[in-house]
N, C-alpha and C positions, 0 to 999 in steps of 0.2 A: 567893090563887088560884094554883093549880099549872098550869104550862104544860107540854105534852108534844108530842113530834113523832112522826110515824109514817113508816115506810119506804114509799116509793112506787115504788121500782125495785130490782131485784136486780143491775142492771148496775154496772160499775165507775164510781166517781165520784172524780175528782181534777181540779180545774180550775186547779191551781197547779203550778209547778215550784219547786225549792228550790235555793239556793246555800249550800253549807256552806263557811264560811270558817275556815281553820285557820292560825293565826299561824305565820309563817316557813315555811309549806309551800304556800301558795296557796289555791285554792278548788276545789270540786267541784260540778258541777251535777247534781242528781238529779231525775228526772222523776216520781217518785211517792212519796207519804208513807210507805208501808210500807217501802220501800227506805231512805229517810232514817232512819226509826226504827231499822232493823236496823243500819245503818252507825254511827249515834250510839251505840247501846248496846253494840255489839261492839268498836268501835275508838276512838271519839272522847270519850266521856263523862268520861274522866279527864284530858283535856288542859285547860289553862287558856286562856281567852280565845277559845274557839271560838264562832262565831255562826251562825245560820241566817237567811238572807234568803228571804222568801216572794215569789216573782215570779208575776205573772199569766201564764198560758200563752197563747200565741197561738191564737186560734180559727181553725181551717182553714175557708177559704171553700169552699162547695159549688159545684162547677161544674155547669152545666146546659147542655143543648142548646137551651134557650129554649122558653118557652111550656108549655102543658099538653098532655098526650097522652091 
């Protein structure tokens, strides 16, 4: 049985942030996947020991003036 998925929105989708750990150089926090991919393939992929941590992004609470209008 084959499973498939359909696209339900054209909006941006990224619910994580990423920490790129580079030995002896520290870490870099990147807020979207496409930027992480670009940095990895342009600069980091040939380094030894680099890791990526996937962090849950903090959901922003919506502020309301209370009640329905």
